[in-house]
C-alpha positions as CSV (number, residue, x, y, z in Angstrom):
1,M,16.3,-54.3,23.1
2,S,13.6,-54.4,24.4
3,L,12.1,-51.7,27.3
4,A,9.3,-53.9,28.0
5,G,8.4,-54.6,31.8
6,Q,6.0,-56.7,33.4
7,Y,4.5,-56.2,37.4
8,E,3.0,-58.4,38.9
9,V,1.0,-57.0,42.1
10,D,0.8,-60.0,44.9
11,G,-0.6,-59.9,48.0
12,L,-3.9,-58.4,46.4
13,S,-6.3,-61.7,47.4
14,D,-8.9,-58.7,49.1
15,L,-9.0,-56.9,45.9
16,E,-9.4,-60.3,44.1
17,R,-11.8,-61.5,46.0
18,K,-13.9,-58.8,45.3
19,L,-13.4,-58.8,41.9
20,S,-14.4,-62.1,41.9
21,L,-18.3,-61.1,42.8
22,L,-17.8,-58.8,39.3
23,S,-19.0,-60.5,35.9
24,K,-16.6,-61.4,33.4
25,N,-16.7,-57.9,31.2
26,T,-17.2,-56.2,33.9
27,Q,-14.0,-57.4,35.8
28,K,-12.3,-56.7,32.0
29,K,-13.2,-53.1,32.4
30,V,-12.3,-52.3,35.7
31,L,-9.0,-54.2,35.1
32,R,-8.1,-51.8,32.0
33,A,-9.2,-48.6,33.4
34,A,-7.3,-49.1,36.1
35,V,-4.0,-49.8,33.7
36,R,-5.2,-47.0,32.1
37,K,-5.2,-44.2,34.7
38,G,-2.7,-45.5,36.1
39,A,-0.9,-45.3,33.6
40,K,-1.4,-41.9,32.4
41,P,1.1,-40.3,34.3
42,V,4.0,-41.7,32.9
43,M,3.3,-41.3,29.1
44,E,2.3,-37.3,30.1
45,E,6.2,-37.2,31.5
46,A,7.3,-38.9,29.0
47,K,5.1,-36.5,26.3
48,G,7.7,-34.0,28.6
49,K,11.0,-35.5,27.7
50,V,10.6,-36.7,24.6
51,P,13.9,-34.6,23.3
52,I,13.1,-32.4,20.9
53,G,15.4,-31.6,17.5
54,L,16.1,-28.2,16.8
55,K,15.7,-28.3,12.8
56,S,12.6,-30.0,10.6
57,H,12.6,-33.6,9.4
58,R,11.0,-36.0,7.0
59,T,9.1,-38.9,7.6
60,Y,9.8,-42.5,6.9
61,K,5.8,-41.6,5.2
62,G,6.9,-38.4,3.4
63,Q,5.4,-35.8,5.6
64,I,7.8,-32.6,6.7
65,V,7.0,-31.9,10.2
66,Q,8.5,-29.4,13.0
67,P,10.3,-30.3,15.7
68,G,8.1,-31.4,18.8
69,F,6.5,-33.8,16.6
70,S,7.6,-36.8,18.5
71,A,6.3,-35.7,21.7
72,S,2.8,-35.4,19.9
73,K,3.3,-38.8,19.2
74,V,3.7,-40.5,22.4
75,L,0.5,-43.1,22.9
76,L,-1.0,-45.4,25.6
77,R,-2.7,-48.6,25.0
78,T,-3.8,-51.0,27.3
79,S,-5.2,-54.3,26.8
80,A,-7.0,-57.0,28.5
81,R,-6.7,-60.6,28.1
82,K,-8.1,-63.3,29.6
83,R,-6.2,-66.7,30.5
84,D,-7.1,-68.2,34.3
85,D,-8.3,-64.6,34.9
86,Y,-7.9,-61.6,33.7
87,S,-5.2,-59.4,33.5
88,A,-4.9,-55.9,31.7
89,S,-1.5,-54.4,30.8
90,A,-0.4,-51.2,29.8
91,M,2.2,-50.0,26.2
92,I,3.9,-46.7,26.3
93,G,4.8,-46.0,23.1
94,M,5.0,-43.9,20.1
95,E,2.7,-43.6,16.8
96,R,4.2,-45.4,13.7
97,E,5.6,-42.3,11.9
98,A,7.1,-41.3,15.1
99,F,8.9,-44.7,15.5
100,Y,12.5,-43.1,15.6
101,A,12.0,-41.1,18.7
102,I,12.4,-44.6,20.6
103,N,14.4,-46.7,17.9
104,F,17.2,-43.7,17.3
105,V,16.5,-41.5,19.8
106,E,16.1,-43.4,22.8
107,L,18.3,-46.7,22.2
108,G,20.6,-44.8,19.6
109,V,22.7,-46.3,16.4
110,A,25.9,-47.1,17.6
111,S,26.5,-47.6,14.0
112,R,25.9,-43.9,12.9
113,G,27.5,-42.9,15.5
114,I,24.3,-41.5,17.3
115,A,23.9,-42.3,21.1
116,P,21.5,-43.0,22.8
117,R,19.0,-40.2,24.6
118,P,17.1,-42.5,27.0
119,W,14.2,-40.8,27.4
120,L,11.0,-43.0,28.1
121,R,12.7,-45.8,29.9
122,P,13.8,-43.3,32.9
123,T,10.9,-42.4,33.5
124,F,8.9,-45.2,33.4
125,N,12.4,-46.4,36.3
126,A,10.9,-43.3,38.2
127,R,7.3,-44.0,38.3
128,H,6.6,-47.4,38.2
129,E,6.3,-47.9,41.6
130,A,4.0,-45.2,42.2
131,M,2.4,-46.2,38.8
132,I,1.7,-50.1,40.5
133,A,0.2,-48.4,44.5
134,A,-2.3,-46.1,41.8
135,I,-3.8,-49.0,39.2
136,A,-4.0,-50.7,42.9
137,R,-6.1,-47.9,44.5
138,E,-7.9,-47.2,40.6
139,I,-9.1,-51.6,40.7
140,D,-9.9,-51.0,44.0
141,I,-12.3,-47.7,43.3
142,G,-13.5,-49.5,40.2
143,I,-14.9,-52.4,41.8
144,D,-16.3,-50.8,44.5
145,K,-18.1,-48.6,41.6
146,A,-19.0,-51.6,40.2
147,I,-20.8,-53.2,42.8
148,A,-22.7,-49.9,43.9
149,N,-24.3,-50.2,40.0
150,Q,-25.1,-53.8,40.5
151,I,-27.0,-52.9,43.4
152,M,-28.7,-50.3,42.0
153,Q,-29.6,-52.3,39.0
154,A,-30.7,-55.0,41.0
155,E,-33.3,-52.0,42.8
156,T,-34.3,-50.5,40.2
157,T,-35.0,-54.0,38.5
158,G,-36.9,-55.5,42.0
159,E,-34.4,-58.6,41.6
């Protein structure tokens, strides 16, 4: 079962036009930063909803950890890829050593009698529209800053 969700935001022709004024490298930076800023509140909320056990346990690496270990291992990764144009994505998940928070807790394990206790998917579902709006807002802010920086650099170099 995949927890992945993919959303394309259409109707952003003004942002696309403004983004095309930037260099490809700057486009990549703006998109990636906007996705990170938009997804960070979702990650923070998910971190607070990770179910916390009652006793210490051993990770697959053999490290003994205290209850709440998995909550400290929620992470946000962003990437930007170039196909026709740049696209950016975010992944909210767990560090490897706390994989069980998704594999066993979020999804459950029927064969072992472990019922699912979803925490990540409900957080994402509740916040994804606000996240998309925040990403669009951050793209607009990032573009304006990048254009202002390009103008300032052109003025200082005398172009």
